[in-house]
C-alpha positions in Angstrom: 76.3 -23.5 -52.6 75.2 -23.3 -49.2 75.3 -19.7 -47.7 77.6 -19.5 -44.3 74.1 -18.1 -42.5 72.2 -21.5 -43.8 75.0 -23.4 -43.1 75.0 -21.9 -39.1 71.7 -24.0 -38.7 73.6 -27.3 -39.2 76.3 -25.7 -36.6 73.8 -25.1 -34.5 72.0 -28.2 -34.6 75.2 -29.8 -33.9 75.7 -27.7 -30.4 72.6 -28.7 -29.3 72.9 -32.4 -29.9 76.1 -32.6 -28.5 75.4 -30.6 -25.5 72.0 -32.8 -24.6 74.4 -35.9 -25.0 76.9 -33.5 -22.7 74.2 -32.8 -20.4 72.5 -36.4 -19.4 75.8 -37.6 -18.3 77.1 -34.4 -16.5 73.1 -34.3 -14.5 73.7 -38.1 -13.1 77.2 -37.3 -12.2 76.2 -34.3 -10.1 73.8 -35.3 -8.9 75.6 -38.7 -7.7 78.3 -36.1 -6.2 75.8 -34.1 -4.3 74.2 -37.3 -3.3 70.6 -35.9 -4.3 68.4 -38.5 -3.4 66.3 -38.1 -6.4 69.2 -39.1 -8.9 67.6 -42.2 -8.6 64.4 -41.2 -10.5 66.3 -39.4 -13.5 69.9 -41.0 -13.2 69.1 -43.4 -16.5 66.8 -41.7 -18.1 69.0 -38.6 -17.9 72.0 -40.3 -19.4 70.4 -42.2 -22.3 70.9 -39.1 -24.5 74.2 -39.6 -24.2 73.4 -42.0 -27.0 73.1 -38.7 -29.0 76.9 -38.9 -29.1 77.5 -40.8 -31.8 75.1 -38.1 -34.0 76.8 -35.5 -32.8 80.4 -36.7 -34.0 78.8 -37.4 -37.3 77.5 -33.9 -37.5 81.0 -32.8 -36.7 83.0 -34.9 -39.2 80.4 -32.9 -41.8 81.0 -29.7 -40.6 84.5 -29.9 -40.7 84.1 -31.8 -44.5 82.6 -28.4 -45.6 85.1 -26.8 -43.5 85.4 -23.4 -45.5 81.9 -23.0 -45.0 81.9 -23.6 -41.3 84.4 -21.4 -40.6 84.9 -18.5 -42.8 88.3 -17.2 -41.3 89.6 -20.4 -43.7 91.8 -19.4 -46.5 92.3 -15.8 -45.4 95.3 -13.8 -45.8 95.6 -11.9 -43.2 97.9 -13.2 -40.2 95.9 -16.0 -38.1 96.0 -16.5 -34.2 97.5 -20.3 -34.5 94.4 -22.4 -33.3 92.5 -20.7 -36.2 93.8 -24.0 -38.4 91.7 -25.9 -39.9 93.9 -28.8 -40.1 94.8 -28.3 -36.2 91.2 -27.5 -35.4 89.7 -31.0 -37.0 92.4 -32.9 -35.2 91.7 -31.1 -31.8 88.0 -31.4 -32.0 87.9 -35.5 -32.8 90.8 -36.3 -30.5 88.3 -34.0 -27.7 85.4 -36.4 -29.0 87.1 -39.5 -28.9 88.1 -38.6 -25.2 84.8 -37.4 -23.8 82.9 -40.3 -25.7 85.1 -42.9 -23.8 84.5 -41.2 -20.5 81.0 -40.6 -20.9 80.9 -44.4 -21.3 82.6 -45.5 -18.5 80.5 -43.6 -16.6 77.7 -45.5 -17.9 79.0 -48.8 -17.4 79.9 -48.3 -13.8 76.5 -46.7 -13.0 74.8 -49.3 -14.1 76.4 -51.7 -12.2 77.6 -49.7 -9.2 74.5 -50.4 -6.6 75.5 -54.2 -6.6 79.1 -54.2 -7.2 81.8 -52.4 -4.6 84.3 -52.5 -7.1 82.2 -51.0 -9.8 81.1 -48.2 -7.0 84.0 -47.1 -6.6 85.5 -46.6 -9.7 81.8 -44.9 -10.8 82.8 -42.7 -8.0 85.9 -42.0 -10.0 84.6 -40.9 -12.9 81.7 -38.8 -11.8 84.8 -36.9 -10.4 86.1 -36.3 -13.8 83.1 -35.9 -15.4 82.3 -32.1 -14.5 85.8 -31.0 -15.0 85.7 -33.1 -18.9 82.5 -30.7 -19.6 84.6 -27.8 -18.7 87.4 -28.5 -19.9 85.6 -29.7 -23.0 83.4 -27.3 -23.5 85.8 -24.5 -23.3 87.1 -26.0 -26.9 84.2 -26.2 -28.6 83.0 -22.8 -27.5 86.5 -21.0 -28.6 86.4 -23.2 -32.1 82.5 -23.0 -33.3 81.8 -19.2 -31.7 84.0 -17.0 -30.2 86.9 -17.5 -32.9 85.1 -17.6 -35.8 85.8 -13.8 -35.6 90.0 -14.2 -35.9 91.0 -12.0 -32.8 88.0 -11.3 -31.0 87.8 -12.5 -27.6 86.4 -12.8 -24.3 87.7 -14.2 -21.2 84.3 -15.2 -20.1 82.4 -16.9 -23.0 83.6 -20.0 -22.6 81.6 -20.2 -19.1 78.7 -18.0 -20.6 78.4 -21.2 -23.3 78.0 -23.8 -21.8 76.1 -22.3 -18.6 73.6 -21.3 -20.8 73.7 -25.0 -23.2 73.1 -27.0 -19.8 70.3 -24.8 -19.0 68.6 -25.7 -22.4 69.6 -29.5 -21.4 67.4 -29.0 -18.1 64.5 -27.8 -19.9 64.6 -29.6 -22.9 64.7 -33.1 -19.8 61.8 -31.6 -17.7 60.0 -31.4 -21.0 60.3 -34.6 -21.9 59.6 -36.0 -18.1 56.6 -34.4 -18.7 55.3 -36.1 -22.0 57.0 -39.3 -21.1 54.8 -39.5 -18.0 52.0 -37.8 -19.0 51.4 -40.5 -21.7 52.2 -43.1 -19.4 55.2 -44.1 -21.6 57.5 -45.0 -18.9 57.2 -48.2 -17.1 58.2 -46.3 -13.4 56.2 -43.1 -13.5 58.6 -40.6 -12.2 56.7 -38.5 -9.0 55.6 -35.2 -9.7 58.0 -32.7 -7.3 60.6 -33.7 -10.5 58.9 -30.6 -11.6 59.5 -28.3 -8.9 63.7 -29.5 -8.6 64.2 -28.6 -11.9 62.2 -25.3 -11.9 64.9 -24.5 -8.8 67.7 -25.7 -11.0 66.5 -23.5 -14.1 66.0 -20.9 -11.9 70.1 -20.9 -11.1 71.3 -21.7 -14.5 69.0 -18.5 -15.9 70.8 -15.9 -13.2 73.7 -17.8 -14.0 73.4 -17.3 -17.5 72.6 -13.3 -16.7 75.3 -13.3 -15.3 77.8 -13.8 -17.4 76.0 -12.4 -20.3 76.0 -8.8 -18.7 79.7 -9.3 -17.0 80.8 -10.2 -21.1 78.7 -7.3 -22.0 80.0 -4.7 -20.1 83.8 -5.7 -19.9 83.4 -5.0 -24.1 81.4 -2.2 -23.6 83.6 -0.5 -21.1 86.9 -1.1 -22.7 85.1 0.3 -25.8 87.5 -1.3 -28.2 85.8 -1.4 -32.2 87.8 -5.2 -32.6 85.5 -6.6 -29.6 82.5 -4.1 -29.4 81.6 -4.6 -33.5 80.8 -7.8 -33.3 78.3 -7.0 -30.7 76.9 -4.1 -32.1 76.5 -5.7 -35.8 73.9 -9.1 -33.3 72.3 -5.9 -31.5 71.4 -3.4 -34.0 72.0 -4.8 -37.5 69.9 -7.5 -39.4 69.7 -9.9 -36.5 69.1 -7.5 -33.8 65.5 -8.8 -33.2 66.9 -12.3 -32.8 69.5 -11.0 -30.1 66.9 -9.2 -27.8 64.3 -12.1 -28.3 66.7 -14.3 -27.5 67.5 -12.6 -24.6 64.1 -12.3 -23.6 63.4 -15.9 -23.7 66.7 -16.8 -21.9 66.3 -14.4 -19.2 62.9 -11.6 -18.7 60.5 -14.3 -18.9 62.1 -17.3 -17.1 62.9 -15.2 -14.6 60.1 -13.3 -14.0 57.8 -16.9 -13.9 60.2 -18.6 -11.7 61.1 -16.2 -9.4 57.5 -17.0 -7.8 57.3 -20.3 -5.7 54.1 -20.9 -7.2 55.1 -20.7 -10.5 57.9 -23.6 -9.5 55.1 -25.7 -8.3 52.5 -25.4 -11.4 53.7 -28.1 -14.1 52.7 -26.3 -16.9 54.0 -22.6 -15.8 57.4 -24.8 -15.9 56.6 -26.2 -19.5 56.3 -22.3 -20.4 59.5 -21.4 -18.9 60.9 -24.1 -20.2 59.7 -24.0 -24.0 61.2 -20.6 -24.2 64.3 -21.6 -22.9 65.0 -24.3 -25.3 63.9 -22.0 -28.3 65.7 -19.2 -26.8 69.3 -21.2 -26.8 68.8 -22.4 -30.4 68.3 -18.3 -31.3 71.4 -17.4 -29.1 73.9 -20.0 -30.7 72.2 -18.7 -34.0 72.6 -15.4 -33.8 76.1 -15.8 -32.1 77.5 -17.8 -34.9 75.9 -16.5 -38.0 75.6 -13.0 -36.6 79.0 -13.2 -36.6 79.2 -12.3 -40.2 75.5 -11.1 -40.3 73.5 -10.9 -43.5 69.5 -10.7 -43.7 69.1 -14.2 -44.2 66.5 -15.5 -41.2 66.8 -19.2 -39.9 64.4 -21.3 -41.1 63.3 -19.3 -44.3 64.7 -21.8 -46.6 64.2 -25.5 -47.3 68.3 -25.9 -46.1 67.3 -24.3 -43.0 64.2 -26.7 -42.6 65.1 -29.7 -43.9 68.9 -30.5 -42.1 66.8 -29.3 -38.6 64.0 -31.7 -39.2 66.6 -34.6 -39.9 68.8 -33.8 -37.4 65.9 -33.9 -34.6 64.1 -36.5 -36.5 67.0 -38.8 -36.4 67.6 -37.7 -32.2 64.0 -38.6 -31.3 64.5 -42.6 -33.1 67.7 -42.8 -30.7 67.3 -41.9 -28.1 63.8 -43.6 -28.1 65.2 -47.1 -29.0 68.0 -46.1 -26.4 65.1 -45.9 -23.8 63.7 -49.1 -25.0 66.9 -50.7 -24.1 67.7 -49.3 -20.8 63.8 -50.7 -20.0 62.7 -47.5 -19.4 59.7 -46.8 -21.5 57.1 -49.2 -22.8 57.8 -51.3 -26.5 
């Protein structure tokens, strides 16, 4: 049987795929709501990532099928909070994905016709208004189920915000990296202007600062309260076997990105932006793994077993094929 530490790699891969899919629709909706002129450059490219949503749904079913490994509290004898019930969790997660999937599909449908059909334009605006609320509410449920309540009775009032701020920052880093490779390889049928990189750099800087704010706000409250049931989890992560991972993701998600992007010349240098983006993406993966596997810390390090490497290669290989086919179908890239 696969250990919880190795199985956590699949959980992390699921969360990364899920939030790339959700981020695509959310970014397009936000740019539309603030009337950003550069949304026309990236909106169809962005929503193409929502094609990963069915893959995320399949991964969710696999994680729920092996629920006793995904959620170590299953079968515990002590009194559990009522929401820590595998049946209830499975129902709400599946229903949540179906509702968000339908909403995302509506957004993409109306976006495609909003420029030519007045009725679609009105509906598109209404659906776009719902997207940020859905992102926050659904993200709250996912963060609680897959991370916060992995340790029963451990809680944080700001954890959900910390979670989806981190993942949206990761999505921005992923998107700017993909745009660069598509542009530089000549794959895009309509190349995107270099000014886009500066826009993404500014937003990444903003989310880097917001992420460290939520990180420190959560940490300060737990540290100041000094309650064993709250501090023990953090101490295990920062001082135990995963201490190296903990401080590594903090450096890769805040120290390095902030030190680079705070200077305007780096926000205008494509290679500096790409370096920061790579740091944020890797740091986010390590962050998710540390919070999940570090809940029940073991000496096992990620990507040190064939299961870890194999499952990640399969998931992201499938994701690459799906997104590539979708971009061809949307006529965004050359055949």
